[in-house]
N, C-alpha and C positions, 0 to 999 in steps of 0.2 A: 725367142730369148727369154720371153713371158713364161713359156710354157717349162723351159727349163729350170727356171727359178721356182716355179711353182712347185714344180717335182721335187726340187731339193728342199724346200721348206717343209714339204709333205713327208720327206722321207725323215728329215731331223725331227719332226713331231712325232712320227711313228716309232723312230727310235728310243726318242725321250719316254713315249708313253709305254714301250715294251721295257726300258729299264725300269722305270715307276712299277710297272706291274712285276717286275722279279724282285724289285725290293720288296715290295708288299707280300709276295707269296714267301720268299725268305723270312721276312719278320713275322708273318704268321706262322710258318714252321716252329721258328724260334720259341713264339709265345707259346705255342702248343706244347713243344718239348719241355718248356719251362714249367708249364701250368702241371704236365703228368709229373715231372719230378716233383713239384711243390705239392701235389697229391700224394705221390709215393712217401714224401716225407712227413706229411699230414697223417696218413694212415699209419704208417710206423710209429709215430710218436703217440697216436693214440692207442695203439694196441700195447705198445712198451710200457709208456708211463701208467697205463690200465694194469698192466701185469706186476710192475714194480708197487704201485700203490696198494693193489692186493695183497702182495706180499709183506709190505711194511705195515699196513694199516692192521691185517690181521694179527700178526705179530704183536701189534700194540695192544689189540684187543685181548689177546690171551694172557699178556701181562696184566692187565688191569683185572681180568676175570680170577686171574690166579692169587692175584695180591690181595684181593678180598677174601678170598679162602684162607690165605695165610694170616691176615690181620685179624681175621675172627677165630682163628686156632691158636695163637699167641699162647693161650692159659691151657694148652693140652695137657692133659693128666698122662704123665708118663707111668702109669701103672703096667701096662703091658708091654712087655719089650719085644714080642715075636716077630715084630716088622723088621729089626736088625739081626743079621745073621753073620757070622765069619769076623767078629769082632777081633782087631789085631791091634797090638799097641808095637810100634817100632820105637825102641828105648834109644835108640843112637841118634834119632832124629827128634824123639819127643813128639810123635804124631801118631794118630790114631785112624784106623780105617775100618769101615763095616759095608755088608751088601745089605741094600735096602730091599727087602722082597715083596713090598707092595706092588700090585699092577702085574701085568703078564712078564715085562722084561726088567722091572726093578731100576734101581739108580744106586751111585755109588756116594758114601757119606764118609767124609775124612775130615781130620783138623787137627788143631794144635793141642797136646797133652794127652792125659792117659784117660780113655772113656770111664773107666772104673773110678776115678776121683773126680770127675767134674762136678761143678756146683749144681744144684738141684735146679735152680732157675734157668742155667744152660741147659741141662740135660731136658728139660721140659721144651725149651726152644728148639732142640735137635730133634726130639720126635716130632714137634709140630712143623719141621721142615722135611721130615721123613714121609709126613701124612701127604706131602705135597706129589709125592712120585707119579700116582695114577694119573693125577692132572697134568704132569709133565708128559707122562706118555700120550695123552689124548692130543696136546698140543703139537708134539712130534708127528703124531699121526696126521693130523690137519695141515700143519704147515710143512711141507716136504722139503722146504728149501733152509730150514734151520740145521745146524750142526749139532749145537748144544742149548740145553735150557737148564737154569740152576737158581740157586739161593745161596749166598754168600753171607755171613753174618760177621757183623762186627765183632761177635764172641769167637772170632777164628775157627770157623768150621763152614764146610760146603756140601750141600747135596746137589749133585749134578746127574743127568740122564741125557742120553744113555750111559749106560753104567761102562766105567772106564777101571782098569786094572790099577792096583797102586803101583806097579811097577812105571806104569805109563804117565800117572798123575795123581797126586795128592795136593791138598789145601797146604799151602806155605805163609808165613807171614808176608810174602812178596806178592800175594794173590791180592791183599786188599790195596797195594799201591798202584794199580792199573786204573785207567781212565775210567771203566764201567763202574768203579766203586767210589774213587775220589771226586768225580764230577757230579755224584747224586747226593753228597751228604750235605747236613743243613746248612752248611757254610757256602758251599759251591751251588746249592740248587734249593733255594729257600722256597721255590714255588712247588717243589715236590713233582715235577713234571717228569715224563719219559725223555732220556737224552740218548743221542748216538755218540758213539766212539769215533777216534781217529783210527784209522786202519793200522792193525797190528797182528803179530805173528801168533797164532794161537800156541799155547805152552803145552797143551796134549797132542800136537803134532798135526792137526788138521789144516794147516796153511794159514793164508793171510785172510782176515775177516773183519767186519764190525760188527760192534755190540748195540742191541737196545737195551737199556737198563731202566729200573724203576725203583725208586727208594721204598723201602717198606718201614712203617711207623707202627708203634703198638702205645696206646694210651699217649700219643702226642711224642713219643720217645724214637729217635731213628734207631733202627735194628739191625739193617742191612740191605743188601739190593737184590733183585729178583731181575735176571738177565736172561737174552736170547741171543745167541751167536748166528750170524749169516755170513757164509763163505761168499769171497770175492767169486769164485768160481761159479755159485749158483746165481747170484745177480748177472753176471758177465754172460750166463746162458741165456737169461731172459731177454738181456738186450740182443744178444745175437740171433736170437728166434724171431724177436720183434722187428728186426730191420731188414729190410731187403734191398734197400736203394743204396747208391755208392757214397752217399753222405756219411761223415763221421758223427757218432753220437757217444755224450760222454755223461755219465752219472757222477755227479760231484756233491760230496759231502760239504757241511759247514765250514771245514778247514781248508778247502780248496782243493782237495786230494780226489784224484780220480779213483773212485769206486768201480767202476765197470766202464768198458766200451766196446764197441764192436769192430775196432780197427787195430789197437796196439795191446801188446800183451803188459799188463800190470800186475801179474800175479807175483813176479819176482822181487817186488818191493814198492815202497811208496812212491808213488809219481804225483808231484803236485801238477796241477791243470799249467800254470804260468810257467813252468819248466819245460813241459811238452811244447807250448807254443812257442817258447823262446827257442828252442832247437829247430823249429819250421818257419822262423823269422814272422811269426803272425803274432799281432797285436790282440790282445785280450779283447778289445772293444770290437772285434771282427765277429766275435761269438755272440748271439743273442740267447737271452735265457726264455727257454720256450715252456717250461713246465715245472712247477713245484711240486714234487711229489710226495711229501710228508713234512708236514709243519714242525714237528716236535723233533725231526732229525734233520730238517734243513737240507734235504737233498733235493738237487736239481738236475733237470736233464739239458745239457747244451748240444747244440748242433751246428757243424762246420760244413756249408755246402759245398 
């Protein structure tokens, strides 16, 4: 009887030990799997955030360098007009257009009014803006992710690279009503910092994009905006290439809009992160802020495991 009780207790002990061992093995496997997932997320974030930071920071650096050139050439002497060709005046819309021939690919310059009757001070600024074209070209070659780079003057003209036909795009009074311009005026941006816009549809037909914009001053007087456009396609490609795990990643701007993601299509329109979370029944607090990408444009990567 004692032997039977001993065997029974030993069996119970053995079974209990086996259960504990199985739990330990399962727990260890779960931990290893979690650690592998976490390592994958960490690697993805490092790669993705590095690529996006490089794209945005390099864009900002080029804006600063070109703005220095522009601000130092605002007193450009407009005595030699050879850099502009095919100057056309559209009387029905009171607009002018010209091809800027500086650089290998040139740019397009358009504005309000008749080019032949522009005020001398405005004409000097026009040629100063045209002088930027080779610098625009270099920036476009260095920054493969940008769609457009341009200078817009409060004197109602634009110089934009790459060149675009007048049938596709020209400056209109509506141009200076967009965020890239209104958000960098002295009233809106007394700090004169580079700002990022909300997502919008490109007027020239390049799709959904965001703009990094820098105010331009001359003798402490606001003159206009120097801007770089980056399409959502380009940013989303960076996020897609940089993420290999099953986690969801979202690049969010300071307005709470999804700029890029590796899981859902946001190119068809603006998708606020809160609206997307609502459709999934997820509280925003369940997302953790993982990395601030660029302080001037307040972009952040969020991750959902």
